N, C-alpha and C positions, 0 to 999 in steps of 0.2 A: 590056284592062289597058293605061292610057296607057304612052306611049313612055317618059315619065321613070321610072315603076314598073319598067319592064323593065330599063332603064339601071342604076337603083339596085339592083336585084335582082341582076345580074350583077356589079357592083360588090362585092357584098357576098359572093357566092359565091366570087370572086376572091380576095377578102382571106381568108375563110376558108380556101380552099386553101393560101394564103402562109403563114397560120399554122402549119397541118398540117404544111407542107414545114419551115418554119423548126424547129417542136419536132422534126421526125424528125431533121434534120440534126445538132441539138444531141446526139443520142444516139449520132452514127456516130464511128467513129475515123476523124481525118483524118491528112494527111501534113503534117508540120510539121519543118523543118528549121534553124530558129533556136535557137541555143544561150542567148539572152538568158533571166535567170532571171525567174520569176515568184514574188511573193510569196503564198503560200496558208498556211492553217492547217488542220490534220486533228486532231481529237480534243484541241483546246486548245495543239498543238505549231506555233508557226511555222516555216515551211520556205521556202527560196528553191529551187526546183527550175527546171531548165531547160525550156523551151517544148517543145523536140525530144524530151524525155524522157516528156511526158504525153500519152496516147493520143486523148484525147477535148477537143475544143475548148472545150467549157463549162467543163471543169477547168482552163483555161489562162486565167482571169479572177483577178483578186488578191481575196483574202478567204477568207471560211471555206468549206471543202468538206467535205461529209460523207464523202467518200471520194474517193482519187485513184488513178488507174489509170496505171501506166508501163511502159513497153517499153524495156527495156535489152539492149544489144548487147556480148557479150564478145570480148575479154577484159577489157577497160577498163571495161565496164559503163556505156556512155555512151547518148546519144539518137541518134536518126537524123539523119544529114547527107546531103548530096547524094551522098557518095563510097559511103556505105553504106547506101543507101535500099534496094536490091535484096535486101540481106540479111536485113531486116525481112520481107520477103514469101516467105522461102525454106520449103518445108513444115515442118510444126512439129516432125516426128521428128528432121530434120536439122538445127535450127535453133540458132544460137548467142545466142537472144534469150532472155531472162526475162523473164517478166511480172510486175509486182509491183503489189500493191493494198493500198492504206494505209486502214485504216478505224479506227473506235473499237473498242476489245476489249472484248467482252461481259463475260467471266470470267475475269480473271487470266490464267494460261497455258494455253490453250486446247488446244495441241497435246497437252501431257503430260497432261491430264486426259483429253483423247479417246483418248488410247493405252491409258490405264490404265481407263477406265470404259465405253469402247465398243469400240475395235477388238481388244483383247486377248479379249473373250468370244467373239468369232467367228473366233479364229484355227483353221485346219484344217491337217492334214498336217504334214509336217517342214518344217523352214526351208529356205528356198531356198538353191540354190548360191549362193556369191559368191565372189569373190577374197578371201584372208586380209587382205589389207592395206586393204579397203572400210571396214572398221571398222562396218559395219552388219549388222543381222541382219533377213532378209527373211522374212515370214509371209505366206500365202494367206489372203483372207478366204473365209469360208464364204458360199454362195449364199444360204442363208436369212437373212443380214444386209442384204441388199440391196444390198450391194456386188458383185456379180457380177462376176469375172474380175478381181477388184482383189486388189492387194498392198499392205503397209505395210512400211516399211524404216524401221529407228530404231537409235539407239545403245544397245547394253545397258549397263547397270549405271553411266548417268548422270542426276544428278538432273533437270536439265533437258535433256532429249536432243533431237537432230535427229531429226524425225519426218516422213517424207514417204508420203502416199498416192498410189498409181499406179494409172491405169485405162486400159481399152481404149477406142477411139473407136467401136467397133461391137461387137456381141455376138459373142464366140468370136474376135475380133480380137487382135491382139498389143498388148500394154501398152505405151503409148508416150507417155503425158503423167503427170508426177508434180506434186504439191502440196504445199509444207511452209509451215509456218506459226511466226512467232517472236511475241513479244509484250513490248512495252518500255514502261514507263511509261504503262500505258492505251492504248497504240496496238497493233493488230494489224497485222502485216506477212507478208502472204502471198506467197508466191514459187510461181510456175508454170513448168515448165521441161520438155524433154524428158525421156525416161526415158534415154536415152542418155548424157545428162549428170549421171546418178546416180554414175557412177563417180569423177567431180572434184566430188562435193558439198562437199566442205572448201574448195575453192578458190571454187567458186560462192558459197557462203554467206558466206566471209570477204570476198570482192570485191565482192559486192553491198551487203552490210550496210555495208561501208566507202565506199562511193559514196553511200548513202544518208545516212550521217553527216556527210558533206560538205555535203549539203542541209539538214540540221538534224534529222534522223531520229535518235531516240535510241537507243543500241545495247543490245540485248538483255541 
């Protein structure tokens, strides 16, 4: 094979590798501490979100995004700064970070519908023990549901209740992570947080939604 052909083949391989690495990097969470806002839109909603609250570099570009992934540190629910960077890397079970995902809502009030049509069919055993002032009822989900070792916590007697599904990270392990979902004006707002923060769910929910509202996210 002529020398020029080898050179061209090498360049082509290097370019291909660079493209693969570039694509891979766009899917990774990266550290960003700048609070400068970026104008993005999700499900038709125009938002101005600080770059240090957005987890992935590809989502920090202005314009329409199919989804937006955020990481917010309590109690003021702000993005990563030089002073708080280490707290974003604490073990998930003890973290004060809430991960938020904004996407287009598929079917109205998804969490309420899921509670009534899916979760409630698989409740088993007695309600879980909880402090009286928690304001939530907890139920275990049957193994046959596919939600092995998982729990659901919800506000009783509320038309649009707070609903959180919580799960272990490993089979037979402790339940450590919860996910709650809100729906507002065609936008799904999913909150993922440590189960240890379930005790302060009212402050968490109110605080995170208030911060998101400052950036243009509609209130549920």
